[in-house]
N, C-alpha and C positions, 0 to 999 in steps of 0.2 A: 277631470280631462274637460278642456273646453268644448260646447256643443253649438252647432249651428243647424238652426231650424230651415225647413225649405218648405215653402208653400207652394203649392201648384197642382196640376192635374195629371195624372195617368191616362193616357189615350191610346187606344189601339189603332195604330195607322195602317192604311192601305194606300200605297205609293205608286204612282203610274208615273213612269219616267217619259222622257220624249218620245222614245222608240215605240211605235204602236204594237210592235210584234214581241215585245219584252213581257214577260209575266210580271205583274205587280208585285211588290214586296209588301207582306205584312208583318208587322214588328210593333213592340212597345215603343211610343213616342211620347212627346209632351215633356213632362217634368224627367221622365227616365232619361233624357240626353244631358240635363242639367245634374242629376244625381251621379251619373257615370263621370262627368267631369269633375265635380268635387271629389268623388272617390280617386280620381288620378291626381288632382292638383292641390288638395288641401295639405297643410303641414301635418306630420305624422301625429301630433298629439290631439289632433281635432277629431270629433265624432259629428256624424250627421244625424240629425232627428227630423224623419219625414212626417210632415204635417199635411198628410193627403187624404182625402176621402176616395173611395174607390167603389164602383158598383158590385153588387151582389154577383153578378154573371161573371166577373173577372177577377174576383178577389183572390183565389187560391193561387192564380197566375201572377198576381201581383206581388204577393207573398214570397212567391218563388223567386221573382227578379229580384225582390230586395236582399235575399239570403246569397245573393251572387255578388254582392257588394261588399267590400270589406270594411269601409269606413262608417257604415250604418249602426248606429247604437244597438248593441246586442238585444234581441227581443222586440226591437221596434217593428212596427208594422202600421200598414194603412189603416184607416177607418173605414170598415164596411157600410155602405148604405144601402138600403132596399129599393134601388132603382137600377136601371140598365147603364153601365159603363159608358163614359164619353168615347165614340168612335169616330175618326176623321179619314175622310178620303182626299188625297192631295193629286192633283193631276198638273203636271209641271209642263208649262207653255214654252218657257226658255230655261236657260241654267239658273236663273233666280226668280224667275215669275211663276206663279202656280195659282191655280183655283182650288180653294179649300171648301168642303162641305162636312158640317159636323152634325152629330146625332149623338143623343145621350141626355141625361138629366142629372147628373151629379150636382147636388146643391154646394152652395158656398158656405163659408163659416160664418158663424155669428160671433159676436165678441165673449158672449157667455159661454161658447164652446171653446173658443181659442184662448181666452185669457189664461185659464189654469195650466195650459199646456205650454206655454211660452215662459213660466216663472223661472224655471232653472236653465233657461238657455242663454247664451253669451251672444249671439249674432243671429240674424234672420235674412234670409234670401227668399223673395218673392218672385214667381214667375208666372205672369197672368197668361196661361195655356188657353183656358176656356173664354177668359175675361168676366166669369162668373165666380171665381174664387173667394171674393168677399165684396162686400159693397163700401161704398166710401165711408159710410158710418164706422164699420168695422176697423176699416185701415186707420181712421182717426183715432179711434181707440186703441189700437195697436201702438200707434206712435206715441199717445199719451202714456199708455200702462207699460211700455218697454223701454229700457233704459240703453240697450245696446244699439250698434248700428244696423240699419236696415237697408238692403239693396233691394231694387224690383225692376224687372224688364216688364214694362207696361203694356207691350205687345198687343194681345187680343182685347185689352179695354177700348183699343180704337178700330176694333172690327164688330161691324154690325151682323146681326145673323137673320137671313131671310126665312120665310116660312118654309122654303126647300132645304134649308140648313145651310146655303151658301154664305160664306163670309165676304163681307166687303169693307173698305175702309169708311170710316166714319170719323167726325172730331169727337174729342172727349169733353164732354160735359163739366164743369168745374174743374178745369185741367190745374189751376193755381191750387186747389185744395188737395187734389190728388199728389201733386209734387211736395206739398208739405209734409206728406206722411213718411218720405223717404229720405235717407241722406245720399244714396248713390241710385241713379236713376239710367236706364237704358231704352232707347228707341232705335228703329231703323229709320233711314231717311224719308221713306214714304208716310210712316207714321208720324215724323217730325213735320211734315208739310200739311199734315191735318191740323196743326196747332196753329198755324199763321203762316203768312207768306215771306216773313223775315226771319231766317233762322237764328240770326243773333240776338234778335229781340225776344223770341221764344226761349232761347238759353238764358237771357238776363231775367225773364220772368220766372223761370225755373230756379235759378239761384236765389232770385228775390223772395220765392216762396220757402226755401230752406233746403234746397238741394245742394250738396257740396260737390258733386261731381256728376255731370251729365255725360254720357256716352251716346254717340249717335254712330250706329254701325253703317257701313258703306258697302257691304258685299266684299266683292274681291279686292275693293280699293282701301279696305282696312277699317279704322274707325276714327271720328273726330272726337276729340273730347274738349269739354269747358269745365274748368274747376273753379271753385270760388276762391277769393283772396287768401293765400296761405294754406290751403288745403294741401297736407302733405302726407295723407295716407291714414291707416288706422293703427293705433296704438297695439304693441304686441305684448304687452304686460297688464296684469290686472284681472279682475274678475269679469269686468266688460270692456269691449274693444271700443274705446271712444275715439271720436274723431281727433286728429291732429292736426294743429295748425302752427305752421312754422313761423309765419310772419303776417299778422292780420293787415298790415299796412301794404303788403305785396299787391299787384295787379292781378286781375283776373287772367288764368292762364287756358291757351286753347292751342290745340295741335292735332294735325292728323298723323296717325301712326299707321304706316303702311302694313299691308298683310303679305305673307310670302305667296308666292304663286304655287298653284298645286294644279293637278289635271283632275278637276271634280267628278267624282263618281255619284254623289248624292249628296246635295246641299241641305237636306232635311236636319233640323236641330242645330244649325251653325250658330244661330243667335242664342239658343238656350245653353250651348258648350261655351260661348264666348262669356255671356253673363255670369254663369257659375264660376268659369276659371278666374275671371276678374276679380270676383269677391274673394276666392280661395286665396289668391295670391296677394290680395290686400290684407287679409287676416294674417298671411304669414310674413308681414311687414314690408313687402316689396313698395317701390315707389309707384306712383300713377303710371309712369311711362313704361316701367318694368311690367307691371301688371296686365296693361292692356297689350304689351307685345306678347306675353304669355299667352292672353286670351285670344289674340290672333292666331298664332301658331296653334293652339289648340283647336279653333274652329276650322283652320286649313287642314288640319289633319282629320278632323271629322268628316269632311267633304270628301275624304277619300276611301271611307267606309260607309256600309250600309247598316241601318238600324241601331238601337241602343244596346242589345241584351250584352254583347261583348265589347263595347265601346271602350270601357273603363281600361281595359288591358291594352286596347289598340292606342289609346291616348297615351298610357306610359310608355309605350314603345316596344310593349311585347308583341310575339309572334301569336296571331289569334288565328285559329284553324276553326272558322265559323261555317 
């Protein structure tokens, strides 16, 4: 069975909505949303291999969460590290704007650690939840040492962390080098703005660095994508899922794919669900437009639910009594 490695951080979220009288929600967050989305959206033959470090204080709970997912490789577990797990407090100012404060000290991967773990994988999805999952050197080594497609939500690479743990937007140093490590890259529009004033120039630089598909999420307005000439998705056969190019002489493609309207209950994790679903559907052989449509739908459905613990069933359309 083909295997998708997932790199990211499991965090314990404390979510404060806009209603000051409502009790906060405490739940698994971070890469948990992506794992739930993959559980719902991957083709039936695929297995998920978590490449995730978790703090000793929450390691048993993390193992319990993984056991609720159907697509995780049997026996797979997070790597326990002797530090406090990452915890995040989110306070929503509007439906899509929030203040984020992070605490914890889970270290990133080195290539010496990660290299042996990716040898039997067919594809990799990276989600920079903390922004410290790996350094640029490790990302370069991953690109050089792994032959399958790699997708990445760069997210917290563009978030600084203050002495009080508050995350704030920042430019990404050596952005072209980071782009060159991944085939499929996701940013939101605020993160995109940190890379330069001209979105088309930023997109051109990303494609020039080696990105095949750049997705810029737009919240309730959906997603805008830019695809390199001839990019037609990922192969559905073979031991590795290579990039498929239908016509190298074709022009660069760009389009906005609108999202379905929903009454949002909690937007936390929508970007994580979007990126994971997009990768899952590309691995299923979907076209770019179909994969992004499915990702929009999954992110919208996520917004009608709280937390990640029972999210996979909700995304599959099951009745979830949580």
